[in-house]
C-alpha positions as CSV (number, residue, x, y, z in Angstrom):
1,X,-4.9,-22.4,-8.1
2,X,-4.1,-26.1,-7.7
3,X,-6.8,-28.6,-7.3
4,X,-8.0,-29.0,-3.7
5,X,-7.0,-25.5,-2.6
6,X,-9.3,-22.6,-1.9
7,X,-12.4,-22.0,0.1
8,X,-14.2,-25.1,1.5
9,X,-17.9,-25.1,2.4
10,X,-17.9,-26.6,5.9
11,X,-21.6,-26.1,6.4
12,X,-21.1,-23.9,9.4
13,X,-20.8,-20.2,9.9
14,X,-17.4,-18.7,10.8
15,X,-16.7,-17.8,14.4
16,X,-16.2,-14.1,14.3
17,X,-15.4,-13.9,18.1
18,X,-11.9,-15.3,17.6
19,X,-9.3,-12.6,17.9
20,X,-7.2,-12.2,14.7
21,X,-3.5,-13.2,15.0
22,X,-0.9,-10.6,14.1
23,X,1.0,-11.2,10.9
24,X,4.2,-9.8,12.4
25,X,5.3,-8.9,15.9
26,X,4.1,-5.5,16.9
27,X,6.5,-2.6,17.6
28,X,6.9,-1.4,21.1
29,X,6.4,2.3,21.9
30,X,10.2,2.7,22.2
31,X,10.8,1.1,18.8
32,X,8.2,3.3,17.3
33,X,9.7,6.4,18.8
34,X,13.2,5.4,17.7
35,X,12.1,4.7,14.1
36,X,10.2,8.0,13.9
37,X,13.2,9.9,15.3
38,X,15.5,8.3,12.7
39,X,13.1,9.2,9.9
40,X,12.9,12.8,11.1
41,X,16.7,13.1,11.3
42,X,17.0,11.9,7.7
43,X,14.2,14.3,6.6
44,X,16.0,17.2,8.2
45,X,19.3,16.3,6.6
46,X,17.8,16.4,3.2
47,X,16.5,19.9,3.5
48,X,14.9,21.8,0.6
49,X,16.3,21.3,-2.8
50,X,17.2,24.4,-4.7
51,X,18.1,24.8,-8.3
52,X,19.6,27.9,-9.7
53,X,20.2,28.5,-13.4
54,X,21.7,31.4,-15.2
55,X,19.5,33.5,-17.5
56,X,21.3,31.9,-20.5
57,X,20.5,28.3,-19.2
58,X,16.9,29.3,-18.7
59,X,16.7,30.8,-22.2
60,X,18.2,27.6,-23.7
61,X,15.8,25.4,-21.7
62,X,12.8,27.4,-22.8
63,X,14.0,27.3,-26.4
64,X,14.2,23.5,-26.3
65,X,10.7,23.3,-24.8
66,X,9.4,25.6,-27.5
67,X,11.0,23.6,-30.3
68,X,9.7,20.3,-28.8
69,X,6.2,21.7,-28.6
70,X,6.3,23.0,-32.2
71,X,7.6,19.7,-33.4
72,X,4.8,17.8,-31.6
73,X,2.2,20.2,-32.9
74,X,3.5,19.8,-36.4
75,X,3.4,16.0,-36.1
76,X,-0.1,16.1,-34.7
77,X,-1.4,18.4,-37.5
78,X,0.4,16.3,-40.1
79,X,2.3,19.2,-41.7
């Protein structure tokens, strides 16, 4: 912080009865509904993701995993 900035002791208590000011303009109910509808449309367009692999692809993937695990264990054990 630069000098002169930061909290200042004014010797009085803060007035907590003052309503806080909004940092940004609030959305109307119509704007909220429109944004929610747009998000739901995008969500429905994405749909569930499916991944299908052949038995050979799965076997190769599992072999790579097994080899990586064996190499990691070998490195940890120092063999």
